C-alpha positions as CSV (number, residue, x, y, z in Angstrom):
1,K,129.3,91.6,95.5
2,S,128.9,95.3,94.5
3,E,125.1,95.1,94.8
4,Y,125.6,93.7,98.3
5,L,127.9,96.6,99.3
6,V,125.5,99.2,97.9
7,Q,122.6,97.6,99.9
8,K,124.6,97.4,103.1
9,T,125.6,101.1,102.8
10,I,121.9,102.1,102.2
11,N,120.8,100.0,105.2
12,N,123.4,101.8,107.4
13,L,122.1,105.2,106.2
14,K,118.5,104.3,107.0
15,G,119.3,103.9,110.7
16,N,119.4,107.7,111.2
17,E,115.8,109.0,111.4
18,N,117.0,112.6,111.1
19,R,118.4,112.0,107.6
20,I,116.9,112.2,104.2
21,T,118.7,110.1,101.7
22,I,118.2,110.5,98.0
23,I,119.2,107.4,96.0
24,I,119.3,107.3,92.2
25,A,119.1,103.7,91.0
26,H,118.4,101.6,87.9
27,R,118.1,98.4,89.8
28,L,114.8,97.7,91.5
29,S,116.5,95.7,94.3
30,T,118.4,98.8,95.3
31,I,115.3,100.9,96.1
32,R,112.7,98.2,96.8
33,Y,112.5,98.9,100.6
34,A,112.6,102.7,100.4
35,N,109.9,104.6,102.3
36,T,109.0,106.7,99.2
37,I,110.0,106.0,95.6
38,F,109.8,108.8,93.0
39,V,109.6,107.7,89.3
40,L,111.1,110.2,86.9
41,S,110.6,110.6,83.2
42,N,111.4,113.2,80.6
43,R,108.1,112.5,79.0
44,E,105.0,114.3,80.3
45,R,102.2,111.9,81.2
46,S,98.6,112.8,81.7
47,D,96.2,111.2,84.1
48,N,93.8,110.0,81.4
49,N,94.3,107.1,79.0
50,N,93.8,109.0,75.7
51,N,96.5,108.2,73.2
52,N,96.8,111.7,71.7
53,N,100.1,113.3,71.1
54,N,99.8,115.6,74.1
55,N,100.2,112.7,76.5
56,N,103.7,111.9,75.4
57,K,105.5,115.3,75.0
58,I,109.2,115.1,75.6
59,N,110.6,117.7,78.0
60,N,114.1,118.6,77.0
61,E,114.7,120.8,80.1
62,G,114.4,118.2,82.8
63,S,112.3,115.4,84.2
64,Y,108.8,115.0,85.7
65,I,107.8,113.0,88.7
66,I,105.2,110.8,87.1
67,E,104.7,108.3,90.0
68,Q,105.4,108.1,93.6
69,G,104.7,105.7,96.4
70,T,106.1,102.5,98.0
71,H,107.2,99.6,96.0
72,D,104.0,97.7,96.7
73,S,101.7,100.6,95.8
74,L,103.6,101.3,92.6
75,M,103.5,97.7,91.5
76,K,99.7,97.7,91.9
77,N,99.4,100.4,89.2
78,K,99.5,98.1,86.1
79,N,99.5,101.1,83.8
80,G,102.4,102.7,85.5
81,I,106.0,103.0,84.2
82,Y,107.4,101.6,87.5
83,H,105.5,98.3,86.9
84,L,107.3,97.8,83.6
């Protein structure tokens, strides 16, 4: 029931085109239909697939936006963290 109430509230907020809503969620179902999804991580990721230590540095001062897009576009990236 709580997931239903969260989704209902989000749907009501989306009706106003002059509003930007930031939602922080752990459940995919909560953000699945968002216009843009930002995936955050405290680990820096490079654009190449090398497995050296520089690709996985931990940032103790905040998070990086490591992916962004719609649910469908993020799911197409099989190497992305969102896909996991």
